[in-house]
C-alpha positions as CSV (number, residue, x, y, z in Angstrom):
1,M,-31.5,-104.4,-45.9
2,A,-28.4,-106.4,-45.7
3,K,-25.4,-105.4,-43.7
4,A,-22.4,-103.9,-45.5
5,A,-19.6,-106.4,-46.1
6,S,-16.8,-103.9,-45.5
7,I,-16.4,-101.8,-42.4
8,K,-14.0,-98.9,-41.6
9,I,-11.3,-99.5,-38.9
10,K,-8.7,-97.5,-37.2
11,L,-5.1,-98.7,-37.1
12,L,-3.5,-97.2,-34.0
13,S,0.2,-97.0,-33.4
14,T,1.6,-99.1,-30.5
15,A,4.3,-96.5,-30.0
16,D,1.8,-94.4,-28.0
17,T,2.1,-91.4,-30.3
18,G,-1.6,-91.2,-31.1
19,F,-0.9,-91.5,-34.8
20,F,-3.3,-93.7,-36.8
21,Y,-4.3,-94.9,-40.2
22,T,-7.8,-95.7,-41.4
23,A,-8.6,-98.8,-43.5
24,K,-11.5,-100.9,-44.7
25,K,-11.8,-104.6,-44.0
26,N,-14.3,-107.3,-45.0
27,A,-16.0,-108.1,-41.7
28,R,-17.4,-111.4,-43.1
29,T,-14.2,-113.0,-44.2
30,K,-11.6,-111.3,-41.9
31,T,-13.0,-111.8,-38.4
32,E,-9.7,-111.5,-36.5
33,K,-8.1,-108.2,-35.6
34,F,-5.5,-106.7,-38.0
35,T,-1.9,-105.9,-37.0
36,F,0.4,-104.3,-39.5
37,T,3.9,-103.0,-39.4
38,K,3.7,-99.5,-40.9
39,Y,5.6,-96.2,-40.7
40,D,4.9,-93.8,-37.8
41,P,6.1,-90.3,-38.8
42,I,5.9,-89.0,-35.2
43,A,8.2,-91.8,-33.9
44,K,10.1,-91.7,-37.2
45,K,10.3,-95.5,-37.5
46,H,8.3,-98.5,-38.5
47,V,6.1,-99.8,-35.6
48,E,3.2,-102.2,-35.2
49,F,-0.3,-100.8,-35.7
50,K,-3.3,-102.6,-34.1
51,E,-6.9,-102.5,-35.1
52,T,-9.3,-100.4,-32.9
53,K,-12.8,-99.2,-33.5
54,I,-13.6,-95.8,-35.0
55,K,-15.7,-93.8,-32.5
């Protein structure tokens, strides 16, 4: 069997609130780690979210 092209990732807030989003990415074409600026409702502002593994 072949490996799946897309994997699930966790986007964790850098504001240390513990808030996270989940997303899928194509592991074959996007090898670098994702960073997005998204809204953190606990911090009540837009902050940077960095990719971590889902345990």
